Phi, psi and omega in degrees: 000343183298145181242013180293137180186181179296133177087354180279125177269115182277161174273163177224133178252131180299332181268328190245351181087208183291142181236136176291324181207168172231165180265144169236123179280127181300338179300331182301331183231347183244005179050222186294333182299321183244022179300130181066012172270118185259137178246139174275134177245120179250154170063104183301331183272318186263349179047080176267126181256139178224120176267154188246014184253147180285172185297334179300324180298322187276359181301126180087355178248153178274089185302315181300319179297314183291325177293322177295316177297323178297318180296316179296319179295319179297319177299317180294320178299318179294321179294317181284337181080027178202166175099359177247144189242138175291130181288346182266303184259353179065018174283158179280123181279124178249174178304324184261012179132226184249137176285126179233163177291149179289145179233162174235150177274131181254355181296127176074019180251152176281162179302319181296321178295323178295312179299316178298318179297319178294319178296321179296315178297318180300319179295326179285335183272355181277000000 
C-alpha cells in the first residue's frame, strides 16, 4: 500500500518526523455521509488519495465522486494549512508542521507572571 517513491513529497510532523501519509476526515467534505471515514493523503504536491475501506462500505455510494471530492478537499486543506491529521500523534498537520497548544516558559518568572500568562492564554483559546 505504500506510495513512497522518487519525487514523492512527504509530510512532516514536528512531533513524529517524516510521514508517508496524513489523514483527511471525510466529514470535512461529505458531512454525515462520510463522518469518521478517514482517507490517506500522500504526496504534498500531487495529492494522492487512498481510501481504506472495502467495497462493501461504498455500496450505494458514488465512490469515484467521493474520492474526487476527497482529493479536492485535501488540496484545499494543504492550501489553507489545516485540516489534515498526523496518523501517529493525531495532531493537526499544518504547512509548518504540527499544530500544538501554546505554552509559556516559567523559568525565572514570578508566580504572578505565570498566572497572568495562563490567563492570557486562556482568553485566546475561548
